[in-house]
N, C-alpha and C positions, 0 to 999 in steps of 0.2 A: 503495500500499500503506500502511496504517497503521500504525505499531510505536511502542507502548505501553512503555518499557522504567524498568523498577525506580522508579515514580511515586510520589510520591508529596507529600500535604499536609494542611496543619494550619488549621481554620479555631478560632481563640482556641485552650482545654484542648483540642480536642478532633481528633482525627484524623481527617479525612475519606477518605483515602485514604493507603494504606501497601503500599510496596512492590510495588503492582501492575503485568505484566508481559502483553501479551499483542498476536496480530495479527491481526491483520481483509486476508487477501490478496483481488488482484486473483480477478475469475472467480468468487466467492464472497459470500456472504450470511451476514454473521455476526453474532447475538443476543445483545444486551447484555444477561443478567438479574439482577434483584435486588431484594431489599428495598428499601422506600420506606427513605432516610437509609445507605443501604450505599455509598453512595460513586460511582453511574454517572453523577450527574447533575457532581459535582464532577470528573469525569474526561473528561468530553464538555467542558465548558467550559475548560477546561487545552488538550486538542486542539484548540479552537478558537480558544485565543490570549486566553481572554476571561478567565481566571485563570491566576497565576505559580504553578508547582510550586515544594513545597520543594523536590526534589531530584527526580532521575530527568527521562524528556526524554517527549515527546508529537509525531510527527513524521507527516507526511503526505509522501510521498517523500522521505523521509530530510533535510525541512529544516521545522522550526515554521509555525506557521501563519503568523505577521507577517513570516516571511524569503521567504514563495512568491510569486512578480511580480504575478501575475494570479486572487489567492483563489479569487476564485467561478467561474475558471472549471477551477480546480483541482479545491475542494472543495464541493458543497452541501449544506444544513444546514440542519434543523429542528427548534429546542429550543422542549418544551415547556413554554407560559409565553408563552411569546415571538409578536409580533405587528405587524403596521402598525398607523397611527396610526389609530383607527375613524373617524374626518369624512376621510378620504381615499379617493378613488375607487382600484377594484381595479389599474386598468390604469395607472392614474397612481402607485402603491405599484412597480408592477413597472418603470415605464417610469421612476422614478429612478433606481431599482437598478442598471438595465440602462446607464444614462445613465452614471454614478459608476463603471462600472466597461467601460466603453466596449463593453458589449456590443450587439451589432448592433439594434435596433430590431424591428424585423421579428420576430426570438426572441420578446417580450412577446406575440405575436397565436397563434406559433404554440405556445406553454407553456399560455395562456387557453385554448387553443384541447383540448388534450392533455390537461389537469384538469378538463376538463367545463365550464368557468364562461364558456365566451364569450360568451355569451347574457347576460351578468351583469357582465360586466364594468367597464360603468358605474357600477354601483350603487357608494356608499359602502359600507364596511366594515363599520360599528357594524351594515346591515340584516341581513350574513349570519347565516346560521345557526352553527353550532360544526363542522360538517362541512363547510361552504362555504371556512369559515376553516380548514380543515385543511386542504382543498385549496390556495387560495392559498398556506398555507406551502408546500407541495411543491410549487409551482408556481414561486416565488422558487430556492428549490432547486436547481430543475433549469435557471434563466436561464443559468449559461453552460454547459450540454454537459459540467460537471465529471467526471474521471475519479472524484472520490470522491462518496459521497452517507453523510452525518451523519443519522437520521433519529430523534430522542424522541418515542416515543408516534404514530407518525402515522397512526393508522388511529382516535384517538381522536375520536370524537362524527360516526364515519361509519357511514354505514346497511350493511346486511349487502355491499349490490352494491359500495359503496365501500370497503370492504376489502376483497374480492375481487380489483378493481381496483389497488387500492396491492400484495398480494401481488402482481400479474404483472409490474406497472410492477418492483416493487424483484429479481425472478425475471429477468425480461427483461434489467435495467440489468445485473445481476450476470453471466448470458449473453453479456454483450455485452464481453465482457474489463475491467469498472470494479469498484473494488468498494463493497461498503455493508457500514456497520456500523447498525444495527438495535435501539437501547432500546426498549425493550417491558416490560406484566406480562400482554399475553396469555398463557401459556403455549401454549396448541394453535395459534392465528394463532402464533407466533413456528415450534412444530416443525413446521407448513407451511412455511414461509416459507425459514429460514434453513440453512444447508452447516453450517453451525460453531456453537458458544455459546462465550460468556465466562457466569462466574455468576459475582458480587461481593459479598459478604456481609460486614459492619463492615470497610468498606475494604482487605478482601486478596480472593484470588481464592480461589474457593473449588473451583469447577472449571474447563476446560475443554477442548475437544478436536470433535470433529465428532461433532452430534445421535448418534448411533450411539453414538460413544463414551462419551459423556456419560448417556443415557439408560437405556447398558446396567444389566441388573438388577433395571429399574423398570420397573412396566408403563407408562409416561408419564411425559413431557416434568416434567407435575406434580409427581410423586412425584417423579421427582428432583430435582427443584430442593428441597421439603421437607427430601429428605433431608440434601440439599447444606446448607442455608441453617439447618435448623435451624426452619423455623417450622415450624407446627401447620396443619393446615386447620382448615375453622369448623367446629362443630358442628351 
């Protein structure tokens, strides 16, 4: 389980996260939505131990990321903009991660097969398309067979078949009793994937609950999102 409690963070004179609290539960996909600059990335970076909070806590199974005994076996993560060294081969990238976390070598081949990259595993990452790079990032997140997945824009660059594959992957992962936190800008895709939603705006929680609860009284998740955040649709 992911538990964010009264989290706060400032960057210089700007408040990035302001008293944010929510829970992502096992067996469910939790969608994390918000406009650019709303505080999603800051929240995820604190959760994954990349930034320190100004106040509050962000824990996984009741522990901070830095205190986990085997981090990659507990939580797998994909952050938007992060990636391997372009000159490195995909298989070497995953092998290095596996060795550093005492994950069996056989797991590398298994995740490459799972994400559809087995036949191009020997290619250097710089030759990969954006969608292939996303699949490699998902492979790295799955490498330790973690109980928790934290994915930031996982379908970025994927074609329709790839988007459908990610949707089913996340649904199956949650159905097995594990926790999925999904950050995305794609409203329709999130509505079709998530069980629960957390909407953040200007660093504060603007709405949370099941998909049905958040969208109640609105024709779509997109309409509910705009109502909660005060954003306007394009003319």
